[in-house]
VOKE-474797 format. One line per field, with one value per residue: residue number from 1; residue in one letter; chain; x, y, z of N, C-alpha, C, CB in turn. Coordinates in Angstrom, 3 decimals, always signed. Glycine has a CB too. Example, Ala and Ser with C-alpha at 12.3 -4.5 7.8 and 13.67 -1.06 7.14 Angstrom:
i <- 1 | 2
aa <- a | s
ch <- A | A
n_px <- +13.190 | +12.850
n_py <- -5.690 | -2.250
n_pz <- +7.800 | +7.080
ca_px <- +12.300 | +13.670
ca_py <- -4.500 | -1.060
ca_pz <- +7.800 | +7.140
c_px <- +13.200 | +12.900
c_py <- -3.300 | +0.030
c_pz <- +7.800 | +7.870
cb_px <- +11.308 | +14.084
cb_py <- -4.473 | -0.598
cb_pz <- +9.046 | +5.725
END
This chain:
i <- 1 | 2 | 3 | 4 | 5 | 6 | 7 | 8 | 9 | 10 | 11 | 12 | 13 | 14 | 15 | 16 | 17 | 18 | 19 | 20 | 21 | 22 | 23 | 24 | 25 | 26 | 27 | 28 | 29 | 30 | 31 | 32 | 33 | 34 | 35 | 36 | 37 | 38 | 39 | 40 | 41 | 42 | 43 | 44 | 45 | 46 | 47 | 48 | 49 | 50 | 51 | 52 | 53 | 54 | 55 | 56 | 57 | 58 | 59 | 60 | 61 | 62 | 63 | 64 | 65 | 66 | 67 | 68 | 69 | 70 | 71 | 72 | 73 | 74 | 75 | 76 | 77 | 78 | 79 | 80 | 81 | 82 | 83 | 84 | 85 | 86 | 87 | 88 | 89 | 90 | 91 | 92 | 93 | 94 | 95 | 96 | 97 | 98 | 99 | 100 | 101 | 102 | 103 | 104 | 105 | 106 | 107 | 108 | 109 | 110 | 111 | 112 | 113 | 114 | 115 | 116 | 117 | 118 | 119 | 120 | 121 | 122 | 123 | 124 | 125 | 126 | 127 | 128 | 129 | 130 | 131 | 132 | 133 | 134 | 135 | 136 | 137 | 138
aa <- m | s | e | f | d | r | f | p | l | l | y | e | s | y | a | k | s | s | e | q | y | v | t | a | a | k | v | v | t | k | l | l | i | v | l | w | k | m | d | g | t | t | e | t | e | r | a | e | g | k | t | y | p | v | g | s | v | i | r | v | r | t | q | l | q | d | p | a | g | k | a | i | p | n | k | t | i | d | f | y | h | r | l | n | t | g | t | a | v | k | i | g | s | k | t | t | d | a | s | g | l | c | t | m | d | f | t | i | a | a | a | g | k | q | t | f | y | t | s | f | a | g | d | a | g | y | e | g | c | e | e | g | s | l | s | f | a | y
ch <- A | A | A | A | A | A | A | A | A | A | A | A | A | A | A | A | A | A | A | A | A | A | A | A | A | A | A | A | A | A | A | A | A | A | A | A | A | A | A | A | A | A | A | A | A | A | A | A | A | A | A | A | A | A | A | A | A | A | A | A | A | A | A | A | A | A | A | A | A | A | A | A | A | A | A | A | A | A | A | A | A | A | A | A | A | A | A | A | A | A | A | A | A | A | A | A | A | A | A | A | A | A | A | A | A | A | A | A | A | A | A | A | A | A | A | A | A | A | A | A | A | A | A | A | A | A | A | A | A | A | A | A | A | A | A | A | A | A
n_px <- +0.690 | +0.278 | +1.761 | -0.494 | -2.607 | -4.414 | -5.764 | -8.989 | -9.578 | -11.451 | -13.437 | -14.765 | -17.392 | -18.524 | -21.263 | -21.988 | -24.358 | -25.906 | -25.237 | -27.145 | -28.464 | -29.499 | -29.888 | -28.932 | -30.234 | -30.137 | -32.980 | -34.650 | -35.082 | -37.121 | -37.312 | -39.710 | -40.672 | -41.849 | -42.545 | -43.314 | -44.938 | -44.399 | -46.476 | -45.492 | -46.258 | -47.722 | -48.658 | -48.924 | -49.372 | -48.599 | -45.100 | -43.490 | -41.986 | -42.927 | -42.880 | -41.154 | -40.942 | -37.459 | -36.735 | -38.851 | -40.175 | -39.669 | -40.966 | -39.492 | -40.643 | -40.181 | -40.364 | -39.229 | -39.556 | -40.132 | -40.140 | -42.829 | -44.327 | -44.252 | -43.636 | -40.543 | -39.336 | -37.240 | -34.819 | -31.811 | -32.003 | -30.491 | -30.663 | -30.641 | -29.654 | -29.539 | -28.401 | -29.405 | -27.374 | -25.196 | -23.087 | -24.509 | -25.503 | -25.407 | -27.859 | -28.744 | -29.768 | -32.244 | -34.202 | -36.409 | -39.893 | -42.339 | -44.055 | -42.196 | -41.555 | -40.128 | -39.047 | -37.829 | -37.102 | -36.531 | -35.209 | -35.348 | -32.417 | -31.529 | -32.034 | -33.073 | -33.083 | -34.060 | -33.224 | -33.941 | -32.740 | -33.275 | -31.360 | -30.817 | -28.410 | -28.426 | -28.105 | -27.029 | -29.237 | -30.887 | -30.954 | -29.162 | -30.845 | -31.864 | -33.671 | -35.078 | -36.413 | -37.651 | -37.801 | -38.700 | -37.333 | -37.407
n_py <- -1.245 | +2.205 | +5.335 | +6.949 | +5.737 | +5.944 | +8.154 | +8.598 | +9.012 | +11.515 | +11.690 | +14.621 | +15.412 | +18.113 | +19.257 | +21.415 | +23.818 | +25.617 | +28.809 | +31.410 | +34.824 | +38.023 | +41.647 | +44.540 | +47.993 | +51.318 | +53.324 | +55.316 | +58.624 | +61.946 | +65.390 | +67.877 | +71.341 | +74.249 | +77.590 | +80.010 | +83.273 | +85.304 | +86.819 | +87.993 | +85.347 | +83.998 | +82.110 | +83.706 | +83.737 | +81.387 | +81.900 | +81.466 | +82.683 | +85.244 | +88.877 | +90.564 | +93.106 | +94.324 | +92.660 | +91.189 | +88.320 | +85.063 | +81.704 | +78.531 | +75.508 | +72.416 | +68.936 | +65.243 | +62.282 | +59.080 | +56.950 | +56.392 | +58.379 | +58.318 | +59.968 | +60.939 | +60.744 | +62.258 | +63.055 | +64.789 | +67.954 | +70.125 | +73.627 | +75.815 | +79.411 | +81.382 | +84.474 | +86.028 | +85.307 | +84.566 | +82.420 | +79.510 | +79.731 | +78.050 | +78.036 | +76.950 | +74.051 | +71.909 | +68.809 | +66.458 | +65.999 | +63.875 | +63.821 | +63.901 | +66.586 | +70.019 | +73.300 | +76.353 | +80.099 | +82.814 | +86.236 | +88.299 | +90.215 | +91.614 | +93.090 | +91.240 | +88.271 | +85.502 | +82.640 | +79.431 | +76.235 | +72.903 | +70.197 | +66.709 | +64.865 | +61.963 | +58.736 | +55.562 | +54.088 | +55.771 | +57.255 | +60.378 | +63.819 | +66.711 | +69.473 | +72.838 | +76.228 | +79.529 | +82.932 | +86.602 | +89.865 | +93.336
n_pz <- +0.081 | -1.058 | +0.040 | -0.902 | -1.100 | +0.933 | +0.654 | -0.822 | -4.294 | -5.611 | -8.349 | -10.291 | -12.418 | -14.360 | -15.965 | -18.422 | -19.274 | -22.211 | -22.740 | -21.669 | -21.887 | -20.769 | -21.898 | -20.189 | -20.483 | -20.478 | -18.946 | -21.519 | -21.217 | -21.141 | -21.348 | -20.198 | -20.673 | -19.717 | -19.923 | -17.585 | -17.017 | -14.153 | -11.439 | -8.444 | -6.618 | -8.336 | -11.258 | -14.407 | -17.032 | -19.926 | -21.341 | -23.633 | -26.340 | -26.056 | -25.088 | -22.301 | -20.006 | -18.731 | -15.560 | -15.023 | -13.773 | -14.721 | -14.627 | -14.815 | -15.459 | -15.310 | -16.055 | -15.745 | -17.651 | -18.337 | -21.590 | -21.869 | -20.768 | -17.855 | -14.771 | -13.571 | -10.584 | -7.862 | -9.137 | -10.207 | -11.572 | -13.940 | -14.283 | -17.151 | -18.301 | -21.242 | -22.941 | -25.749 | -28.168 | -26.401 | -24.168 | -22.495 | -19.229 | -16.133 | -13.829 | -11.332 | -9.848 | -9.331 | -7.600 | -8.835 | -7.728 | -6.616 | -8.639 | -10.797 | -11.454 | -11.299 | -10.417 | -11.336 | -10.827 | -12.646 | -12.887 | -15.072 | -16.393 | -18.518 | -21.498 | -24.536 | -26.304 | -24.445 | -23.406 | -22.132 | -20.590 | -19.581 | -18.080 | -17.688 | -16.389 | -16.321 | -15.156 | -13.369 | -14.037 | -15.930 | -19.109 | -20.027 | -20.682 | -22.557 | -22.655 | -24.250 | -24.249 | -25.024 | -24.263 | -24.705 | -23.907 | -23.353
ca_px <- +0.007 | +1.366 | +1.267 | -1.283 | -3.761 | -4.789 | -6.866 | -9.702 | -9.759 | -12.682 | -13.969 | -16.108 | -17.588 | -19.229 | -21.971 | -22.373 | -25.503 | -25.861 | -25.454 | -28.351 | -28.414 | -30.204 | -28.687 | -29.736 | -30.206 | -30.551 | -34.064 | -34.518 | -35.628 | -37.447 | -37.805 | -40.623 | -40.261 | -42.833 | -42.002 | -44.384 | -44.869 | -44.851 | -46.775 | -45.417 | -46.123 | -48.700 | -48.100 | -50.305 | -49.551 | -47.554 | -44.435 | -42.834 | -42.017 | -43.498 | -41.679 | -41.523 | -40.017 | -36.475 | -37.077 | -39.587 | -39.748 | -40.025 | -40.700 | -39.208 | -41.013 | -39.796 | -40.963 | -38.619 | -40.533 | -39.900 | -40.827 | -44.367 | -45.018 | -44.336 | -42.769 | -39.192 | -38.885 | -35.975 | -33.370 | -31.432 | -32.276 | -30.043 | -31.188 | -29.504 | -30.138 | -28.733 | -29.028 | -29.094 | -26.219 | -24.020 | -23.097 | -25.372 | -24.853 | -26.242 | -28.641 | -29.116 | -30.090 | -33.282 | -34.472 | -37.726 | -40.605 | -42.906 | -44.585 | -41.288 | -41.407 | -39.346 | -39.176 | -36.950 | -37.490 | -35.442 | -35.654 | -34.553 | -31.759 | -30.905 | -32.964 | -32.463 | -33.972 | -33.743 | -33.308 | -33.854 | -32.602 | -32.930 | -30.526 | -30.788 | -27.274 | -28.487 | -27.310 | -26.938 | -30.244 | -31.410 | -30.252 | -29.614 | -31.679 | -32.213 | -34.689 | -35.088 | -37.488 | -37.268 | -38.737 | -38.054 | -37.231 | -37.318
ca_py <- -0.070 | +3.297 | +6.586 | +7.889 | +4.858 | +6.358 | +9.052 | +8.251 | +9.932 | +11.661 | +12.254 | +14.837 | +16.158 | +19.374 | +19.321 | +22.948 | +24.134 | +26.688 | +29.933 | +32.209 | +35.972 | +39.360 | +42.710 | +45.706 | +48.969 | +52.543 | +53.838 | +56.653 | +59.883 | +63.217 | +66.394 | +68.887 | +72.450 | +75.260 | +78.794 | +81.013 | +84.685 | +85.404 | +88.032 | +87.425 | +83.640 | +83.472 | +81.811 | +84.520 | +83.061 | +81.105 | +82.904 | +81.245 | +83.537 | +86.610 | +89.677 | +91.110 | +94.051 | +93.659 | +92.729 | +90.459 | +86.839 | +83.985 | +80.475 | +77.440 | +74.477 | +71.122 | +67.434 | +64.356 | +61.409 | +57.789 | +56.875 | +56.014 | +59.662 | +58.107 | +60.550 | +60.117 | +61.481 | +61.919 | +63.034 | +66.051 | +68.654 | +71.403 | +74.687 | +77.100 | +80.444 | +82.279 | +85.684 | +86.353 | +84.220 | +84.226 | +81.186 | +79.046 | +79.456 | +77.237 | +79.228 | +76.400 | +72.781 | +71.018 | +67.689 | +66.211 | +65.394 | +62.605 | +64.018 | +64.181 | +68.135 | +71.086 | +74.596 | +77.759 | +81.332 | +83.534 | +87.157 | +88.878 | +91.133 | +92.405 | +93.178 | +90.551 | +86.997 | +84.708 | +81.075 | +78.506 | +74.894 | +72.024 | +69.148 | +65.809 | +64.112 | +60.477 | +58.007 | +54.233 | +53.348 | +56.312 | +57.912 | +61.874 | +64.368 | +68.359 | +70.609 | +74.255 | +77.139 | +80.779 | +84.059 | +87.708 | +90.765 | +94.507
ca_pz <- +0.011 | -0.954 | +0.860 | -1.854 | -1.090 | +2.182 | +0.416 | -1.863 | -5.024 | -6.025 | -9.732 | -10.460 | -13.877 | -14.467 | -17.072 | -18.600 | -20.312 | -23.159 | -22.039 | -22.060 | -21.149 | -21.278 | -22.180 | -19.592 | -21.029 | -19.705 | -19.877 | -22.011 | -20.589 | -21.692 | -20.215 | -20.739 | -20.216 | -20.011 | -19.172 | -17.029 | -16.405 | -12.726 | -10.694 | -7.322 | -6.371 | -9.137 | -12.580 | -14.918 | -18.460 | -20.585 | -21.369 | -24.811 | -27.398 | -25.419 | -24.912 | -21.230 | -19.814 | -17.949 | -14.465 | -14.948 | -13.524 | -15.418 | -13.979 | -15.553 | -15.018 | -16.221 | -15.871 | -16.418 | -17.969 | -19.277 | -22.704 | -21.460 | -20.055 | -16.490 | -14.175 | -12.540 | -9.352 | -7.355 | -10.000 | -10.101 | -13.118 | -13.887 | -15.020 | -17.728 | -19.124 | -22.187 | -23.167 | -27.071 | -28.518 | -25.626 | -23.477 | -21.716 | -17.783 | -15.042 | -12.964 | -10.596 | -9.904 | -8.444 | -7.504 | -9.138 | -6.873 | -6.715 | -9.956 | -11.818 | -11.778 | -10.580 | -10.850 | -11.087 | -11.144 | -12.944 | -13.066 | -16.313 | -15.954 | -19.631 | -22.579 | -25.447 | -26.210 | -23.101 | -23.843 | -21.102 | -20.754 | -18.390 | -18.295 | -16.909 | -16.630 | -16.678 | -13.874 | -13.551 | -14.638 | -16.746 | -19.847 | -19.546 | -21.814 | -22.339 | -23.403 | -24.202 | -24.436 | -25.048 | -24.028 | -25.065 | -23.079 | -24.215
c_px <- +1.042 | +0.976 | +0.067 | -2.647 | -4.912 | -5.999 | -7.413 | -9.803 | -11.499 | -12.804 | -14.972 | -15.918 | -18.775 | -20.051 | -22.252 | -23.447 | -25.256 | -26.063 | -26.607 | -28.194 | -29.639 | -29.070 | -29.471 | -29.385 | -30.613 | -32.194 | -34.055 | -35.611 | -36.138 | -37.746 | -38.699 | -40.601 | -41.361 | -42.249 | -43.321 | -43.937 | -45.211 | -45.434 | -46.692 | -45.401 | -47.169 | -48.190 | -49.302 | -50.047 | -48.247 | -46.458 | -43.425 | -43.190 | -42.531 | -42.478 | -42.453 | -40.479 | -38.698 | -36.924 | -37.969 | -39.253 | -40.502 | -39.889 | -40.384 | -39.543 | -40.620 | -40.167 | -39.913 | -39.520 | -39.666 | -40.391 | -42.506 | -45.162 | -45.037 | -43.325 | -41.649 | -38.948 | -37.544 | -34.509 | -33.046 | -31.385 | -31.324 | -30.581 | -30.362 | -30.314 | -28.968 | -29.343 | -28.247 | -28.306 | -25.012 | -24.098 | -23.818 | -24.823 | -26.010 | -26.404 | -28.944 | -29.535 | -31.396 | -33.636 | -36.010 | -38.367 | -41.361 | -43.770 | -43.542 | -41.076 | -40.647 | -39.443 | -38.114 | -37.597 | -36.617 | -36.154 | -34.765 | -34.086 | -31.269 | -32.170 | -32.362 | -33.434 | -33.197 | -34.000 | -33.106 | -33.680 | -32.588 | -32.397 | -30.727 | -29.476 | -27.059 | -27.754 | -27.294 | -28.023 | -31.136 | -30.550 | -30.481 | -30.216 | -31.279 | -33.189 | -34.867 | -36.204 | -36.975 | -38.293 | -38.025 | -38.264 | -37.035 | -36.647
c_py <- +1.363 | +4.445 | +7.157 | +7.093 | +5.204 | +7.248 | +8.784 | +9.077 | +10.131 | +12.290 | +13.275 | +15.498 | +17.409 | +19.276 | +21.132 | +23.016 | +25.021 | +27.955 | +31.024 | +33.738 | +37.137 | +40.471 | +44.090 | +47.020 | +50.289 | +52.663 | +54.984 | +57.584 | +60.825 | +64.269 | +67.455 | +69.943 | +73.255 | +76.709 | +79.820 | +82.324 | +84.713 | +86.467 | +87.544 | +86.012 | +82.981 | +83.404 | +82.603 | +83.810 | +82.539 | +82.030 | +82.710 | +82.123 | +84.764 | +87.366 | +90.442 | +92.206 | +93.456 | +94.081 | +91.922 | +89.002 | +85.948 | +82.525 | +79.591 | +76.229 | +73.160 | +69.762 | +66.547 | +63.286 | +60.353 | +58.014 | +56.754 | +57.319 | +59.274 | +59.059 | +60.080 | +60.931 | +61.204 | +62.284 | +64.454 | +66.636 | +70.019 | +72.383 | +75.728 | +77.998 | +81.056 | +83.315 | +86.049 | +85.116 | +83.891 | +82.642 | +80.763 | +79.091 | +78.839 | +78.193 | +78.370 | +74.898 | +72.478 | +69.459 | +67.509 | +65.858 | +64.209 | +62.518 | +63.915 | +65.871 | +68.989 | +72.411 | +75.423 | +78.770 | +82.012 | +84.968 | +87.965 | +90.099 | +92.320 | +92.274 | +92.171 | +89.155 | +85.924 | +83.289 | +80.213 | +77.190 | +74.343 | +70.860 | +68.058 | +64.708 | +62.711 | +59.993 | +56.545 | +53.285 | +54.047 | +57.043 | +59.621 | +62.292 | +65.947 | +68.562 | +72.054 | +74.992 | +78.500 | +81.998 | +85.246 | +88.975 | +92.054 | +95.586
c_pz <- -0.030 | -0.477 | +0.200 | -1.593 | -0.003 | +1.544 | -0.829 | -2.899 | -5.625 | -7.465 | -9.747 | -12.012 | -13.873 | -16.100 | -17.206 | -19.709 | -21.301 | -22.464 | -22.359 | -21.376 | -21.581 | -21.263 | -21.014 | -20.124 | -20.173 | -19.973 | -20.266 | -21.166 | -21.506 | -20.825 | -20.741 | -20.081 | -20.363 | -19.096 | -18.601 | -16.775 | -15.191 | -12.211 | -9.109 | -7.219 | -7.383 | -10.482 | -13.507 | -16.529 | -19.028 | -21.053 | -22.811 | -25.907 | -27.102 | -25.239 | -23.287 | -20.821 | -18.663 | -16.435 | -14.037 | -14.550 | -14.232 | -14.717 | -14.790 | -15.077 | -15.918 | -15.471 | -16.342 | -16.261 | -18.467 | -20.628 | -22.887 | -20.943 | -18.292 | -15.828 | -13.521 | -11.453 | -8.785 | -7.877 | -10.182 | -11.667 | -12.892 | -15.028 | -15.589 | -18.347 | -20.235 | -22.700 | -24.735 | -27.685 | -27.696 | -25.028 | -22.523 | -20.213 | -17.103 | -14.151 | -11.664 | -11.078 | -8.947 | -8.429 | -7.959 | -7.647 | -7.254 | -8.331 | -11.251 | -11.975 | -10.746 | -11.295 | -10.598 | -11.511 | -11.483 | -13.264 | -14.241 | -16.028 | -17.223 | -20.811 | -23.806 | -25.533 | -25.181 | -23.391 | -22.386 | -21.362 | -19.677 | -19.041 | -17.541 | -17.106 | -17.145 | -15.154 | -14.441 | -14.344 | -15.876 | -17.774 | -19.621 | -20.980 | -21.727 | -23.036 | -23.172 | -24.589 | -24.252 | -24.565 | -24.462 | -23.876 | -23.632 | -23.147
cb_px <- -0.971 | +1.962 | +2.391 | -0.694 | -3.236 | -3.546 | -6.507 | -10.762 | -8.683 | -13.345 | -14.545 | -16.844 | -18.122 | -17.980 | -23.385 | -21.027 | -26.642 | -26.859 | -24.298 | -29.789 | -26.931 | -31.560 | -28.529 | -29.564 | -30.877 | -29.652 | -35.190 | -34.778 | -34.645 | -38.450 | -36.594 | -41.874 | -39.123 | -44.494 | -40.932 | -44.958 | -45.633 | -43.939 | -48.321 | -46.274 | -46.582 | -49.912 | -47.905 | -50.254 | -50.147 | -47.984 | -43.757 | -43.012 | -42.662 | -44.237 | -41.257 | -41.743 | -40.905 | -34.895 | -37.320 | -40.081 | -39.837 | -39.267 | -41.636 | -38.041 | -42.315 | -38.089 | -42.380 | -37.285 | -41.615 | -40.642 | -40.240 | -44.385 | -46.882 | -44.093 | -43.268 | -37.546 | -39.797 | -36.044 | -33.438 | -30.056 | -34.269 | -28.619 | -32.027 | -28.258 | -30.670 | -28.247 | -28.748 | -28.273 | -25.628 | -23.908 | -22.199 | -25.732 | -24.269 | -25.598 | -30.257 | -29.899 | -28.847 | -34.478 | -34.100 | -37.851 | -41.326 | -43.952 | -45.222 | -41.868 | -42.827 | -37.850 | -40.222 | -35.606 | -38.063 | -34.553 | -35.840 | -35.334 | -30.667 | -29.237 | -33.120 | -30.886 | -34.191 | -34.669 | -31.920 | -34.828 | -31.636 | -34.164 | -29.346 | -32.085 | -26.774 | -27.498 | -28.201 | -26.814 | -31.113 | -32.195 | -30.552 | -28.178 | -33.437 | -31.189 | -35.954 | -34.151 | -38.622 | -36.864 | -39.205 | -38.604 | -36.369 | -38.901
cb_py <- -0.118 | +3.624 | +7.751 | +7.976 | +3.448 | +7.134 | +10.431 | +7.976 | +9.671 | +12.408 | +11.219 | +15.835 | +14.896 | +20.763 | +18.253 | +23.920 | +24.642 | +26.518 | +30.493 | +31.389 | +36.509 | +39.849 | +43.254 | +45.784 | +48.694 | +53.978 | +53.761 | +56.660 | +60.567 | +63.109 | +67.132 | +68.545 | +72.903 | +74.626 | +79.682 | +80.571 | +85.642 | +85.237 | +88.672 | +87.860 | +83.098 | +84.214 | +79.985 | +86.741 | +84.105 | +80.579 | +83.036 | +79.982 | +83.037 | +86.538 | +90.934 | +90.087 | +95.383 | +94.127 | +93.689 | +90.647 | +86.411 | +84.071 | +80.010 | +77.410 | +74.696 | +71.093 | +67.113 | +64.132 | +61.929 | +56.482 | +55.881 | +54.822 | +59.898 | +56.636 | +61.077 | +59.919 | +61.236 | +60.710 | +62.262 | +66.102 | +69.135 | +71.317 | +75.254 | +76.663 | +81.574 | +81.651 | +86.849 | +87.701 | +84.580 | +85.335 | +80.999 | +77.752 | +80.866 | +75.929 | +79.929 | +77.184 | +72.000 | +71.529 | +67.307 | +65.004 | +66.224 | +62.414 | +65.385 | +63.471 | +68.786 | +70.690 | +75.133 | +77.888 | +81.903 | +82.840 | +87.640 | +89.016 | +90.401 | +91.676 | +94.816 | +90.369 | +86.277 | +85.171 | +80.633 | +78.574 | +74.517 | +71.654 | +69.482 | +65.295 | +64.132 | +59.993 | +58.108 | +53.834 | +52.965 | +56.946 | +57.356 | +63.045 | +64.049 | +69.451 | +70.258 | +74.695 | +76.862 | +80.922 | +84.197 | +88.056 | +90.453 | +94.981
cb_pz <- +1.272 | -2.129 | +0.973 | -3.649 | -0.849 | +3.140 | +0.495 | -1.529 | -6.025 | -5.041 | -10.524 | -9.176 | -15.080 | -14.289 | -16.891 | -19.045 | -19.729 | -24.232 | -22.085 | -21.504 | -21.350 | -20.234 | -24.423 | -18.110 | -22.054 | -20.266 | -19.469 | -23.671 | -19.810 | -22.496 | -19.505 | -20.829 | -20.779 | -19.498 | -20.305 | -15.773 | -16.997 | -11.948 | -11.153 | -6.684 | -4.592 | -9.060 | -12.877 | -14.785 | -19.533 | -21.450 | -19.939 | -25.178 | -28.393 | -24.091 | -26.586 | -20.275 | -19.281 | -18.392 | -14.270 | -15.888 | -12.127 | -16.582 | -13.261 | -15.817 | -14.800 | -16.560 | -16.740 | -16.039 | -18.923 | -18.742 | -23.213 | -20.163 | -20.773 | -16.151 | -13.573 | -13.300 | -8.311 | -7.344 | -11.594 | -9.289 | -13.513 | -13.897 | -14.304 | -18.923 | -18.114 | -23.251 | -21.764 | -27.116 | -29.704 | -24.409 | -23.085 | -22.212 | -16.910 | -14.362 | -13.777 | -10.109 | -9.543 | -8.708 | -6.227 | -10.296 | -6.407 | -5.286 | -9.915 | -13.174 | -11.907 | -10.449 | -10.369 | -11.764 | -10.360 | -14.150 | -11.846 | -17.582 | -15.211 | -20.159 | -23.044 | -25.032 | -27.845 | -21.799 | -25.106 | -20.403 | -21.396 | -17.399 | -18.171 | -17.028 | -15.656 | -18.357 | -12.169 | -12.335 | -13.516 | -16.159 | -21.176 | -18.912 | -21.608 | -22.734 | -23.213 | -24.883 | -23.515 | -26.342 | -22.544 | -26.525 | -22.283 | -24.880
END
Protein backbone atom coordinates (compact mmCIF):
# COMPACT_ATOMS: atom_id res chain seq x y z
CA UNK A 1 0.00 0.00 0.00
CA UNK A 2 1.42 3.28 -1.04
CA UNK A 3 1.20 6.49 0.81
CA UNK A 4 -1.40 7.79 -1.68
CA UNK A 5 -3.76 4.85 -1.20
CA UNK A 6 -4.88 6.28 2.11
CA UNK A 7 -6.77 9.11 0.34
CA UNK A 8 -9.64 8.12 -1.89
CA UNK A 9 -9.72 9.98 -5.17
CA UNK A 10 -12.88 11.75 -6.09
CA UNK A 11 -13.65 12.45 -9.69
CA UNK A 12 -16.04 15.23 -10.49
CA UNK A 13 -17.61 16.04 -13.78
CA UNK A 14 -19.26 19.31 -14.52
CA UNK A 15 -21.95 19.53 -17.14
CA UNK A 16 -22.37 22.91 -18.74
CA UNK A 17 -25.61 24.10 -20.32
CA UNK A 18 -25.69 26.48 -23.22
CA UNK A 19 -25.35 30.05 -22.03
CA UNK A 20 -28.37 32.32 -21.90
CA UNK A 21 -28.23 36.05 -21.29
CA UNK A 22 -30.17 39.28 -21.25
CA UNK A 23 -28.88 42.76 -21.90
CA UNK A 24 -29.70 45.69 -19.65
CA UNK A 25 -30.03 49.18 -21.11
CA UNK A 26 -30.61 52.52 -19.48
CA UNK A 27 -34.17 53.83 -19.63
CA UNK A 28 -34.59 56.63 -22.17
CA UNK A 29 -35.76 59.90 -20.60
CA UNK A 30 -37.31 63.13 -21.81
CA UNK A 31 -37.74 66.56 -20.27
CA UNK A 32 -40.77 68.73 -20.85
CA UNK A 33 -40.33 72.47 -20.25
CA UNK A 34 -42.81 75.34 -19.89
CA UNK A 35 -42.07 79.00 -19.14
CA UNK A 36 -44.49 81.02 -17.00
CA UNK A 37 -44.64 84.77 -16.39
CA UNK A 38 -44.80 85.29 -12.63
CA UNK A 39 -46.74 87.94 -10.72
CA UNK A 40 -45.53 87.48 -7.15
CA UNK A 41 -46.14 83.78 -6.47
CA UNK A 42 -48.79 83.38 -9.20
CA UNK A 43 -48.15 81.99 -12.66
CA UNK A 44 -50.06 84.47 -14.85
CA UNK A 45 -49.48 83.24 -18.42
CA UNK A 46 -47.38 80.96 -20.58
CA UNK A 47 -44.28 82.93 -21.53
CA UNK A 48 -42.76 81.08 -24.50
CA UNK A 49 -42.05 83.47 -27.38
CA UNK A 50 -43.53 86.51 -25.59
CA UNK A 51 -41.85 89.79 -24.70
CA UNK A 52 -41.59 91.14 -21.14
CA UNK A 53 -39.85 94.12 -19.53
CA UNK A 54 -36.46 93.70 -17.88
CA UNK A 55 -37.03 92.80 -14.22
CA UNK A 56 -39.82 90.34 -15.01
CA UNK A 57 -39.71 86.97 -13.28
CA UNK A 58 -39.97 83.87 -15.43
CA UNK A 59 -40.65 80.46 -13.89
CA UNK A 60 -39.01 77.55 -15.66
CA UNK A 61 -41.11 74.43 -15.00
CA UNK A 62 -39.79 71.08 -16.15
CA UNK A 63 -40.86 67.45 -15.84
CA UNK A 64 -38.69 64.35 -16.27
CA UNK A 65 -40.46 61.36 -17.86
CA UNK A 66 -39.77 57.91 -19.24
CA UNK A 67 -40.88 57.02 -22.82
CA UNK A 68 -44.36 56.01 -21.58
CA UNK A 69 -44.85 59.44 -19.98
CA UNK A 70 -44.39 58.16 -16.42
CA UNK A 71 -42.86 60.71 -14.07
CA UNK A 72 -39.35 60.05 -12.74
CA UNK A 73 -38.92 61.37 -9.18
CA UNK A 74 -35.83 62.17 -7.10
CA UNK A 75 -33.50 63.10 -9.98
CA UNK A 76 -31.34 66.22 -10.21
CA UNK A 77 -32.19 68.64 -13.00
CA UNK A 78 -29.82 71.45 -14.00
CA UNK A 79 -31.29 74.77 -15.19
CA UNK A 80 -29.49 76.99 -17.73
CA UNK A 81 -30.04 80.48 -19.15
CA UNK A 82 -28.58 82.05 -22.27
CA UNK A 83 -28.91 85.70 -23.29
CA UNK A 84 -29.05 86.26 -27.07
CA UNK A 85 -26.31 84.12 -28.65
CA UNK A 86 -24.07 84.06 -25.57
CA UNK A 87 -22.94 81.05 -23.62
CA UNK A 88 -25.52 79.17 -21.57
CA UNK A 89 -24.92 79.68 -17.85
CA UNK A 90 -26.08 77.26 -15.19
CA UNK A 91 -28.49 79.07 -12.88
CA UNK A 92 -29.10 76.23 -10.45
CA UNK A 93 -30.18 72.66 -9.81
CA UNK A 94 -33.34 71.16 -8.34
CA UNK A 95 -34.56 67.64 -7.55
CA UNK A 96 -37.73 66.32 -9.17
CA UNK A 97 -40.66 65.68 -6.84
CA UNK A 98 -42.97 62.63 -6.81
CA UNK A 99 -44.57 63.93 -10.04
CA UNK A 100 -41.18 64.32 -11.76
CA UNK A 101 -41.60 68.11 -11.58
CA UNK A 102 -39.29 70.90 -10.48
CA UNK A 103 -39.25 74.65 -11.04
CA UNK A 104 -36.84 77.56 -10.88
CA UNK A 105 -37.61 81.28 -11.02
CA UNK A 106 -35.36 83.63 -12.99
CA UNK A 107 -35.42 87.43 -13.01
CA UNK A 108 -34.67 88.88 -16.44
CA UNK A 109 -31.73 91.27 -15.95
CA UNK A 110 -31.04 92.43 -19.51
CA UNK A 111 -32.93 93.02 -22.75
CA UNK A 112 -32.72 90.41 -25.49
CA UNK A 113 -33.61 86.86 -26.34
CA UNK A 114 -33.75 84.75 -23.16
CA UNK A 115 -33.30 81.02 -23.76
CA UNK A 116 -33.78 78.52 -20.94
CA UNK A 117 -32.60 74.91 -20.92
CA UNK A 118 -33.05 72.07 -18.49
CA UNK A 119 -30.77 69.07 -18.44
CA UNK A 120 -30.71 65.67 -16.76
CA UNK A 121 -27.22 64.14 -16.72
CA UNK A 122 -28.49 60.58 -16.40
CA UNK A 123 -27.41 57.95 -13.89
CA UNK A 124 -26.89 54.18 -13.63
CA UNK A 125 -30.48 53.42 -14.69
CA UNK A 126 -31.53 56.39 -16.84
CA UNK A 127 -30.11 58.08 -19.94
CA UNK A 128 -29.52 61.81 -19.83
CA UNK A 129 -31.50 64.37 -21.84
CA UNK A 130 -32.10 68.11 -22.22
CA UNK A 131 -34.81 70.46 -23.44
CA UNK A 132 -35.02 74.20 -24.12
CA UNK A 133 -37.48 77.05 -24.53
CA UNK A 134 -37.23 80.79 -25.06
CA UNK A 135 -38.79 84.12 -24.14
CA UNK A 136 -37.96 87.73 -25.03
CA UNK A 137 -37.28 90.85 -22.98
CA UNK A 138 -37.19 94.48 -24.10
